[in-house]
N, C-alpha and C positions, 0 to 999 in steps of 0.2 A: 087743358094744357096738352101741347103734343108729347106722346109717348116717345122717349129718347130710344134711338136704336143703335146698335152698332155698326160697324162698315159692312154691310153685306150686300154683295150685289148679285142676289138671285135672280138668275132670269134677265137681266141686265145685257145689253150688247154693244160692246164698246170698240171703238178703232183706236187703235195705236200706232202711230207713225214714227220711223226710224227705230223698231222694235226688233230686227234682228239680234241684237245683244244689248249690252248695258243698262241704262236706266229704262229705257223700253221695254227691253225684255223682262227686267224686274217688275214693273209695274205691270205686264201681261200676266207672269206669273200669279201676282195678287190678285186680278181680276179674277182667273179662272178659279183658284183657293178659295175665293169668296163667292162662288158659285155662279160667276157672271161666263160669258162668252166673249171672245177677241178676235179680231181682226187686225193681223199683225201686217203692217206695210214698213219696205225698205226697198232700197237699191241693189241691196247685197242679197240675190234671189236665194243662193244656196244657204247661207245663215239664217236666213228668214223662214224657210220651208221647215229647216229642222227645230227651230225654237218653236213654230207652231206645230210639226210633229211630236215633240217632246212634250208638249202640253196637253196631247190628245183631241178627242172629238169636239170639244168647246172651244178650239182654235182653228184658224184658217189665214193662210199667207196669200197676200196680193203683193205683185211687184209695183212699186210707185215711186214716182218723180215727183215732189210735194209742189215744183215749180211749175207743174204743169197742170192747168185747168182741165182738159180732157181726161187725165188720169185723175181727177180728184173725184169727176163725177163717174168714174167706171168702180173707182173704190166704192162708193155709194152704192151703185147698182149691183157690185158685187156682193156686198155686205146683208142688203135687202134680200137678195135672192138666198143667200145662205141661212140668214138667220131671220129674217122677216121684220127687222126695226133696227132702229139706231136709239141708243139711249144716252151714249157717251162718245166724247172725241177726247183724245190726249194728242196734242200737237207737240210732240217730243223731237220729231227729225229736225237735224239743223248741222251746219258745220262752222268750225271754229276757225278764228282768224286773228292773227295777232302780228304787230309790227309799229313802228313810229308812227304817229298821226301824220306828220308831214311828209311821211314816205309813200303812204299807201296811195294805190293808183286807183282811178276812178272805176276802171273795168273789176277789180277785188272787190272793192264799195258794193258796186250795183250787184255782183253776183252773191254777197254774202246777204245783203238786203233782199234780192229775190227769193232765198232759201228760206231765210230765218225769220223774215216778216210777211212777205208776199205769200208766201206759201201758208202760214198761218192765218192770214186772210181769209185764202180762198178756202181752205179746209173748215174754216169756221162757217161761211157760207154756203157751201156745200151740202152740211149736214144738218141746214136748219128747217127746210122742210120735212126731212124724216123726223127729226125730232118733236116740231109742232106734230105732226100724224101720230106720234107716239104719247101724247100728253105732256111732254117736257123732256129735260135732258141734262145735261153736265158737260161743259166743254172745260177742260184744263188744259192751259197753256204754258209750256215748259219755257220760263224765260231763264235767269241767271242772278247771282249775286251781282255780277255785271250790270243789270236792269235795276240795281237798286243804289248804287254807289258809282262814283267815278273810279274806273280801274284802267292803270295805265296800259299801253299798246295794244287796245282792243275798239278801235274808233267805231269801224263798221259794227262789229260784235255787239257792241254795248249799244250803238245806236238801233240795233234793231231789237235788241232785249229790252230797252227801256221803249220802245213805241208800241213792243206787243201788250206791255202793261196798260197803255193807253187806249188800245183797241178793244182790250178785253173788259178794260171798265165801261167803255161807251156801250161794248154789247151787252154788258151785264144789265145795264139801264135799259134799253131797249127792248132786250128780250125776257126780262123779268114777267110782264104778263103774259108770254106763253110758257110759263115755268121752264126756262132755260135758265139756269145758272152757268155763268162764267167767270174763273178764277184764274188766277196764275201760281206757279211753284218756281222757287227761287233756289236752285241748289246752290251750294257754295262749293267748295274744294271737295269731289266725291272719289274715292279708290276706285281707279278702272285700269285695266291692263294700260290703256294711255296714258294714265297721271303716273303711273309706276314708272313710266320711262323717264320722267322729269324728276324723279326721285322721291315723290310722294307713297308713303308707306301706310299701311293700314295700322290701326291701335293706336294707344296713347304715344304721343310725340308725333305723329303721322304728319300733323301739319300746324305747328306751332302758331300760326296767324290766328286761328279760330279762337276763340276763348275757353272751348273745349278740349283744344289741345289735341285735336285729332282730326283726321279726314273722317268723312262721311263714308256710308255704304250705299251701294245702288239699292240695296232693299228699304234703306230708310226712306230714301225717295220715293218707292215705289208705294210705300205705307202711306205718304202724304196724298199721293194721287189718287189712290183707291177712297181715303176719306172723303177727299172732295167730289168721288165719282159717285158715293155712296148715299142714301138719304140721310145719314148721321150727319150730314152737311146740308140739310134741307132749306136752312135759314142763312146760308153763306154764299154770296156772291159779291162780284166786283173787289175780291179780296185777293192779297199778295202772301203767299206763305213761304216765307225763308227757310230751307232745310240746309243749314249752315253754320251749325256749332257756333252761333252768335257772334259770327264773321263780319257780319253787316252793322250789328248794333253797336260797334265800337272796339276802341283799342283793348287789348288783351292785357290783364291784368294777372301777373302771379302771384298766389299767397304761397307763405313758407310757413311753417311749424316748427319752431326750436324745441328740441326735448331737452 
């Protein structure tokens, strides 16, 4: 029987897109804390460089537009030059989009799909040769609760996030023989400065639609990502991990105890 291991990323090299802040930065912090090395990519160069600098010598930053195939190859080449191998990829970069389905423009739909879906597809393809050379690897695609259920006013966003599940499962099947695992993480409502603007609060009561009664924290999503990157998830591929406080499981039930 295989000996069980904790989430240990010692000497593993991971690329994380959209990691200047938020969920990507939280994942990067946990990769480094787990002994790994990380290449942070983002369009926000100043914030991205600061995040990498704060993480120390095991982190690098590379400016990156995930919708540009040439830039994907540049990120792969940079990572190999800096750290010599690629063991993990976290496709985290994306854009949000909302509004009534009947009113969304084709231009906006295509923009969201290009970043949130085509960018993920390009990233997966870009790292496969290096992962094969390393003897295997782990790809973690950040989808959403909107990729597990219907969510009003998220037409193009939901389309992309559902499709990320599909390409991940297909790749998981095809790449299993190369010891490359592919999984998706589906965050629910996570407390960030951006969600705070629309009234989401940290702690109990911060998001009553979730059965757990609160919004999640970025570090809680990062923990799920690090687990899937690590050898602790060595038999996990083609899976979907919801980090949503039970939001996609079903309606909230509030239990009260009378004293």
